[in-house]
N, C-alpha and C positions, 0 to 999 in steps of 0.2 A: 226575256228581254231580247230584242233583235240584236244581232251582232254589230258592234260598233267598229269593226275593222275596216269598213268602207262606208261612205256616206252616200247612199243612193238617193235619187230624186224622191223626196217625200210625197205622199199622197196629199192632194189639196185638202186643207182643213179650214172650214169657214167658221170655226167655233168662236174666233176672236171677233171677226167682222162678218156676221152671217148674211148681211144684205149689202147691196151696192149703194153708192151715194144717191143715185136717182131713185132707186127703189125705196130708200129711206125717206126721201122727200115725198114721193108719191104716197107712202104709207102715212106720213104725217098730215096729209091733206084731208083725211077723213076725221072730223072732230069727234071728241068724246068717246074714243074707243081705246082699249088697252094697247093695240098695235100703234095707234097714232101717238099715244103718250110715250111709248118706248122709243118710237122713231124720233120724236122731238127731243127727247133726252139725249139720243145719240148725236143729233145735229148740234145740240148745245155743247156736248163734250168735244166734238171735233173743232168747232169754230170759235169757242169762247176766247182762246188766247189770241188768235189773229185779230179778232175784233177789239179785244182789250188793248193790244199793241197799237192798233190804228187810232183808237181814241186817245191814248197817251201821247202819241206822236202829234196829234192835233193840238197839244198844249195843255191838256187837262191834268190836274194833279192825280196822284195815285188814288186818293179816296174818291174823287169825282169820277175817275175812270172806272173804278169798281161799281159805283152807283149807276153810272150810265150804262155799263155793260149789263148789269142786272135789270135795269129799267127797259133796255132795248129788248131783252129776251121776254120780259113780262109783256110788253106790247106785242111782240111777235106771237106770243101764245094767246093773249086776250083777243086780238083782232084777227087771229088766224091768217096772218100774212103769207104763210107757207102755201096756202091754197092758191095764191096768185103766181107761184113759180111755175114756169112752163119750160119743159125740157127743150122744146123746139126753138125757144127764143134765146137760148144761150146757157152759159154755165151757171150753176147754182151759186157759186161764190161771188159772181158778179151781181146777181140778183140780191144776194144778202148784203153786199157792200152798198148797193144803191139804196136799199131799205134803211140801212144804218145812217147813211148820209141824210136821208129825208128825216129820220128820227132826230138826229142831232140838230138839224135846222129848225124843227118845229115842236119838239117835245121837251124842251128844257124845263118848262114850268111843271110838267108832270113828274119829272125826275126829282124835283124838290120834295115831293111827297114820299119818296123812297129813300130819303136820307136815313142813316142808321137810327134804328129805333122807331122808324115811321113806316116801314114797309116790310114785305116778306121777301125771303130769298128765293128767287126762281131757279137759279142754277147754283150748283155747289162748286166753288173753286177756292183754292188757297190764295188769298190776296197777297200774303207775304211772298209766296213762291212766285206769283205772277209778277210782282214788282222786281223780285230778284232776277227773274228772266229778262225783264224789260231793261234793267240796268246793264245787261250784257249786249244789248242791241247797238248797232252802229248809230251814233247820235247825229251825224251831219250829212251822211251820204244819201240816205234813203228818205223820201217823203212818206207820208202816212200810207198812201195807196200802195207804194212799192213795198213798204214794210209788211203790209197786210198780205201781199202776194208772196213775199219771202217766207212768212210764217206759215202760210197755207202749204207751200211746197215742203217745208221741213216737217209739218204734220203728216203730209203724205208719205214722206220717207219713214217716219216713225211707224205708220200703219203697216207699210210693207215689211219692215223689220219685224214687227210683232207677228204678222202672218207667217213669216218664214220661221220664226222661233216656234210658233204653235205647231207648224208642220213637223219640225224636228222632234218636238216633245211628244207629239201624237204617235210617232213610230219609235219612241224610246231612245232618241238620240239627243236628248237635252244636254248631256255632258259634251258631246261633240260640238253642239252649237255654242255653248259657253266658251269653249276653248278656241274655236275657229272664228268667232264673231269679230275679233280684232283684226284678223286678216281680211275679212270681208270689208271692213271699214277702212282698211289700209292705214292702220295705226302705226306710225313710224317707229315708235318706241316699244312695240309689242314684241313677243317672242318670235324667234326665227322658226322656219318650217321644221328644222332639225329639233329644236327645243319642243315644239308642239308634238312632234312625233314621239318623243320620249314620254311626254305626258299622256298621250293617247295610246301608246303601244303600237305606233305605226311607223313605217319607213318615211323618210323625208319625201320621196316621190309620191307615196300614197297621200300624204298631207296636201301636196301640191294639187293632186287630182281632186281631192275632197273640196279644197278651197275653190278650185275652178268650177266644180259642179254647184257649189253653194252660190257663187257669184252669178252663174248662169240662171239658177232658179230665182235669185233675187231680181235679175233683170226681167224674167218672165212675169213675176208677180207685180213688178213695177208697171209694166205695160198693161197688165190686167187691171190694176187699180186706175190707171189713166183711162182705160176704156170705159170704166164705170162712171166717169165724170163727164163724158162727152155724149153727144147725141148718137153718133155712129162711128164705125171703125175708120171711116175716111178722115175723121178728125184727130185720130190718135197722134199721127206724126206732127201735125201742127201744134198740138198740145205739148208734145215732147220738146219741140223747138222752143216753145214759150217757156217751159220750165228751165231749160238750159240757159235761156236768155235771162231769166230771173236770177239764176245762180251766178251769172256773170256780172250782175250789177255790182258796182263798187261797194266793198264792205266798209 
């Protein structure tokens, strides 16, 4: 096992998210193939909760929001709407939200056929967990579209953190990640650097350096993930500004 006395920059490991957002979309555009099925499953996994939260904020009950989310993904798959997504025309999340708004306006009758006991489950998600998460959302400050954007951003953060964790574990530094993650997330009630040093067998200064490297790598991965969601590198800065604006919206 590699020496954990220092946390060097890990090698990039794409095992958790082996394809970029737009490469996933492009793969999903070829119908009736195993890669397309896997790509569509990945898109559903990433976007189901932001879409569920949007539908709930539109005033739908938990059960109706679950049915509508399932029905939307069913229609997305049946009509192969992903084939209409064009990277040159904008961000995929914008395309997906526009498709959902169109669905909500025109497809309610179809949704009735997917009520419990009358339809099949297209995507798998824990409805109780979804509603528990939704109950923690700010109830008055954010409209449905802003809530969708906020949840997309937090999903992005989760993906970056998962990539960082995978990198650490790939090089045998999973214990270091577990101990230092709280410092990365700036948890106020977490252990001090001195306390972390005792747990890891490091000096306080070595812990500070390890946390600094960890944060730097997190920033690098975050920019990399952003680059995967836009058309070209010239759009990365604008997207970062948008993300910071989303985070500044009143909670």
